[in-house]
C-alpha positions as a printed Julia matrix, in Angstrom:
332×3 Matrix{Float64}:
 -76.57   -6.91   80.62
 -72.99   -6.44   79.45
 -70.67   -8.13   81.94
 -66.96   -7.41   81.8
 -64.59  -10.1    83.06
 -61.38   -8.98   84.74
 -58.81  -11.74   85.08
 -55.1   -12.54   85.11
 -54.25  -15.48   82.86
 -51.36  -17.82   83.6
 -50.48  -18.06   79.91
 -49.82  -14.33   79.59
 -47.38  -14.23   82.51
 -45.8   -17.6    81.68
 -44.55  -16.07   78.45
 -42.71  -13.47   80.57
 -40.72  -16.17   82.36
 -42.6   -16.55   85.65
 -42.57  -19.98   87.34
 -45.64  -22.17   87.78
 -45.64  -21.53   91.54
 -45.45  -17.76   90.99
 -48.51  -18.07   88.73
 -50.46  -20.45   90.97
 -53.13  -17.9    91.91
 -53.77  -16.86   88.3
 -56.44  -18.4    86.12
 -56.37  -20.74   83.17
 -58.07  -20.12   79.83
 -60.36  -23.01   80.76
 -61.61  -21.16   83.85
 -62.38  -17.93   82.01
 -63.99  -19.83   79.13
 -66.24  -21.61   81.63
 -67.28  -18.33   83.26
 -68.04  -16.8    79.86
 -70.09  -19.83   78.84
 -72.04  -19.8    82.11
 -72.78  -16.07   81.85
 -73.96  -16.53   78.27
 -76.24  -19.41   79.28
 -77.69  -17.16   81.99
 -78.57  -14.49   79.42
 -75.7   -12.08   80.04
 -73.32  -10.7    77.42
 -69.77  -11.4    78.67
 -66.83   -9.3    77.56
 -63.32  -10.42   78.53
 -61.28   -7.4    79.66
 -58.1    -8.85   81.12
 -56.07   -7.57   84.06
 -55.59   -4.19   85.7
 -53.64   -2.56   82.89
 -56.14   -3.69   80.25
 -58.97   -2.37   82.43
 -57.22    1.0    82.79
 -56.92    1.31   79.04
 -60.52    0.49   78.36
 -62.11    2.73   81.01
 -59.82    5.55   79.82
 -61.43    5.12   76.39
 -64.86    5.54   77.97
 -66.03    1.93   77.92
 -68.75    0.89   80.36
 -70.21   -2.36   81.65
 -73.37   -3.04   83.63
 -71.21   -5.09   85.98
 -67.73   -6.59   86.09
 -67.16  -10.2    87.09
 -63.84   -9.75   88.85
 -61.39  -12.6    89.37
 -58.19  -10.57   88.82
 -55.51  -11.42   91.39
 -52.94   -8.74   90.54
 -49.18   -9.16   90.48
 -47.46   -6.58   92.66
 -47.82   -5.55   96.29
 -49.81   -6.74   99.27
 -52.84   -4.83   97.95
 -52.67   -6.49   94.54
 -56.1    -8.12   94.78
 -57.64   -4.74   95.67
 -56.36   -2.89   92.61
 -59.13   -3.77   90.15
 -61.99   -3.19   92.64
 -60.5     0.18   93.63
 -60.42    1.31   90.02
 -63.96    0.09   89.44
 -65.12    1.95   92.55
 -63.47    5.12   91.25
 -65.46    4.85   88.01
 -68.71    3.79   89.67
 -68.8     0.4    87.97
 -70.37   -2.4    90.07
 -68.52   -5.7    90.36
 -68.73   -9.12   91.92
 -67.0   -10.21   95.11
 -65.39   -8.19   97.87
 -64.29   -4.57   97.98
 -60.73   -3.16   98.17
 -60.68   -3.02  101.97
 -61.54   -6.71  102.36
 -59.2    -7.88   99.6
 -56.25   -5.88  100.95
 -56.91   -7.02  104.52
 -57.43  -10.71  103.87
 -54.27  -11.15  101.81
 -52.35  -10.1   104.95
 -52.89  -13.22  107.04
 -51.76  -11.72  110.35
 -53.94   -8.6   110.07
 -56.88  -10.86  109.23
 -56.25  -13.02  112.28
 -56.1    -9.94  114.51
 -59.57   -8.92  113.32
 -60.79  -12.51  113.67
 -59.65  -12.56  117.3
 -61.42   -9.25  117.93
 -64.59  -10.9   116.58
 -64.21  -13.68  119.14
 -63.55  -16.37  116.54
 -60.99  -19.04  117.45
 -57.74  -18.98  115.46
 -54.3   -20.46  116.22
 -51.84  -18.39  118.25
 -49.36  -16.7   115.93
 -46.5   -14.29  115.44
 -45.03  -12.52  112.42
 -41.33  -13.06  111.66
 -39.53  -10.38  109.64
 -35.91  -11.08  110.58
 -33.66  -13.31  112.7
 -34.39  -11.35  115.86
 -38.09  -12.18  115.55
 -37.21  -15.88  115.42
 -35.24  -15.55  118.66
 -38.18  -13.76  120.29
 -40.72  -16.42  119.27
 -42.04  -18.12  122.42
 -44.85  -20.16  120.87
 -44.61  -23.85  121.85
 -43.62  -26.38  119.19
 -44.75  -27.8   116.85
 -45.39  -24.71  114.74
 -46.63  -24.09  111.22
 -44.77  -21.67  108.95
 -46.06  -20.01  105.76
 -45.68  -16.78  103.73
 -47.63  -13.85  105.12
 -49.41  -12.85  101.92
 -49.8   -15.71   99.45
 -52.65  -18.01   98.43
 -53.24  -21.35   96.67
 -50.89  -23.09   99.09
 -47.84  -21.19   97.81
 -44.88  -21.75  100.14
 -46.65  -24.54  102.01
 -45.23  -28.07  101.95
 -44.54  -31.02  104.23
 -41.67  -28.92  105.62
 -44.04  -26.22  106.9
 -44.51  -28.04  110.2
 -41.42  -27.4   112.36
 -40.49  -28.89  115.73
 -37.29  -27.1   116.76
 -35.84  -23.6   116.74
 -33.34  -24.72  114.12
 -36.08  -25.98  111.79
 -37.99  -22.76  112.35
 -34.95  -20.71  111.39
 -34.19  -22.8   108.29
 -37.76  -22.8   107.04
 -38.27  -19.09  107.7
 -35.14  -18.04  105.84
 -36.04  -20.33  102.96
 -39.39  -18.53  102.64
 -37.71  -15.11  102.94
 -35.51  -15.99  100.0
 -38.34  -17.33   97.84
 -41.13  -14.86   98.56
 -39.42  -11.66   99.82
 -42.01  -11.01  102.5
 -42.57  -11.65  106.23
 -43.53  -15.1   107.46
 -46.52  -16.12  109.56
 -45.74  -18.6   112.34
 -48.73  -20.33  113.96
 -49.42  -22.97  116.55
 -49.83  -26.23  114.64
 -53.31  -27.73  114.81
 -53.3   -31.56  114.55
 -57.0   -32.04  113.77
 -59.11  -32.51  110.63
 -59.15  -29.83  107.93
 -62.18  -28.38  106.14
 -62.98  -25.74  103.6
 -66.38  -24.06  103.78
 -68.1   -22.63  100.7
 -70.2   -19.53  101.34
 -72.7   -17.68   99.15
 -74.11  -14.23   99.83
 -73.31  -11.04  101.71
 -74.04   -9.96  105.27
 -77.42  -11.17  106.49
 -77.97  -13.11  103.26
 -74.75  -15.13  103.6
 -75.22  -18.87  103.9
 -73.03  -21.93  103.92
 -73.14  -23.71  100.58
 -71.32  -26.75  101.9
 -68.64  -27.99  104.29
 -65.99  -30.13  102.65
 -63.37  -32.16  104.47
 -59.91  -32.31  102.91
 -58.54  -35.87  103.13
 -54.99  -36.53  101.91
 -54.11  -39.81  100.24
 -51.07  -41.88  101.15
 -49.21  -40.47   98.14
 -49.79  -36.84   99.17
 -47.43  -34.59  101.07
 -48.31  -35.62  104.6
 -50.34  -33.57  107.04
 -50.84  -30.39  105.06
 -53.03  -29.05  102.24
 -49.9   -27.91  100.41
 -49.21  -26.25   97.08
 -48.34  -29.62   95.53
 -51.41  -31.32   96.98
 -53.67  -28.55   95.69
 -52.14  -28.51   92.22
 -52.45  -32.31   91.96
 -55.68  -32.59   93.94
 -57.26  -35.06   91.51
 -54.57  -37.6    92.45
 -53.54  -36.62   95.99
 -56.7   -35.41   97.73
 -60.11  -36.87   98.5
 -62.98  -34.52   99.31
 -65.95  -35.44  101.48
 -69.03  -33.3   102.03
 -69.98  -33.01  105.71
 -73.61  -32.67  106.76
 -74.79  -30.24  109.45
 -74.57  -32.88  112.16
 -70.97  -33.66  111.31
 -70.05  -29.99  110.96
 -70.91  -28.85  114.46
 -69.27  -25.5   115.09
 -67.64  -25.34  111.65
 -70.58  -23.59  110.01
 -70.84  -21.03  112.82
 -67.1   -20.32  112.77
 -67.0   -19.85  109.0
 -70.07  -17.58  108.87
 -68.87  -15.46  111.79
 -65.56  -14.9   110.02
 -67.18  -14.21  106.62
 -69.69  -11.7   107.97
 -67.3   -10.1   110.43
 -64.7    -9.41  107.76
 -67.31   -8.03  105.36
 -66.78  -10.54  102.54
 -69.27  -10.51   99.68
 -71.07  -12.74   97.17
 -69.08  -16.0    97.37
 -65.86  -17.49   98.65
 -64.35  -19.95  101.1
 -63.25  -20.11  104.71
 -60.61  -22.67  105.7
 -61.02  -24.36  109.08
 -58.84  -26.78  111.03
 -59.53  -28.47  114.34
 -57.27  -28.57  117.35
 -56.54  -31.69  119.4
 -59.86  -31.31  121.24
 -61.91  -31.07  118.03
 -62.57  -27.33  118.31
 -62.73  -25.61  114.9
 -60.29  -22.75  114.3
 -60.22  -20.18  111.53
 -57.16  -20.56  109.28
 -57.79  -18.3   106.29
 -60.52  -16.76  104.19
 -60.53  -16.65  100.41
 -62.9   -13.89   99.27
 -61.65  -14.27   95.68
 -61.9   -18.03   95.41
 -60.77  -20.05   92.39
 -63.52  -20.91   89.91
 -62.09  -23.66   87.72
 -65.13  -25.93   87.15
 -63.48  -29.16   88.32
 -60.2   -28.18   90.0
 -61.14  -25.34   92.39
 -62.58  -25.98   95.84
 -65.67  -23.75   95.62
 -67.04  -25.36   92.42
 -66.17  -28.78   93.85
 -68.25  -28.0    96.93
 -71.1   -26.74   94.75
 -71.0   -29.88   92.63
 -71.1   -32.12   95.69
 -74.23  -30.31   96.9
 -75.92  -30.82   93.52
 -75.4   -27.29   92.2
 -74.13  -27.2    88.62
 -71.43  -24.71   87.61
 -73.79  -22.42   85.71
 -76.0   -22.06   88.76
 -73.0   -21.26   90.98
 -72.05  -18.4    88.64
 -75.71  -17.39   88.57
 -75.88  -17.27   92.37
 -72.79  -15.05   92.46
 -74.4   -12.68   89.95
 -77.68  -12.61   91.88
 -75.84  -11.71   95.08
 -73.85   -8.94   93.38
 -76.92   -7.52   91.64
 -78.97   -7.53   94.84
 -76.43   -5.5    96.8
 -75.83   -3.01   93.95
 -79.43   -2.56   92.84
 -80.03    0.44   95.09
 -76.57    2.02   94.86
 -75.95    5.2    92.91
 -73.69    4.89   89.9
 -71.66    7.77   88.55
 -70.99    7.91   84.85
 -67.32    8.06   83.9
 -68.03    9.47   80.48
């Protein structure tokens, strides 16, 4: 099987003058090399395509793939992660991971939380701030947690994200407006332990791969799984796998969110506990990072005894199972 790989590489955008934080969600050459090597070991024939514009050019020339392994994040707009899957859908080319609806929805943290609440899954109280008037209208009790509405990889999150006064809320919000040019999500701060849950599969086949607790070292930015802590996780974070007995309620919360949102193949759900130890949904990552040693999902897999090649293999098996009976239209 010929497997195309759609991806956005940090090196390509770095040459255009973007900052490291702006490129945080994009992939390294090391990640894409590892995926190619794993696919080759599994008997597939990988073909690196590149990002959306490269994909457009190649499908316009009539190229086809049996499947596309999609990790492209996109650059512009709140639907940026949905762009590659939408194009692949239009040409009838199957691909890994979630569809355009899920990827557009889940990048918008507030819309996601509204659906999560409709599903009956616990999530912190929240409001969306778009201007100064919204700050004045905010009646959520302090402390609060403030972050960009539509970013990932901890972008915009630091030890200043937890605010305790209206003045701090105003300062932090306007700082994020200036940096990210988008609305801000304001949530009730949860003081409990934090976990990330790896999930494999789709719908009824979805299962928890592992529950991993995020433990910050004394040198880390305190109290938050921030951009800095994630980027320097080897030095600032300790990860501990939690067994089923220790993960009471976490597994159920993560699976309910994953299935309810319609996520596919593999990804992560982030969970944090309140003061009473009740797990709450924070975010879902249906297009999770896949660096072999730096990204959370492969770290979880490794801690459960699953090697990287087998993680990539499980993703391919899931994608092939759900596309095996679908009709494909030729784009020739």
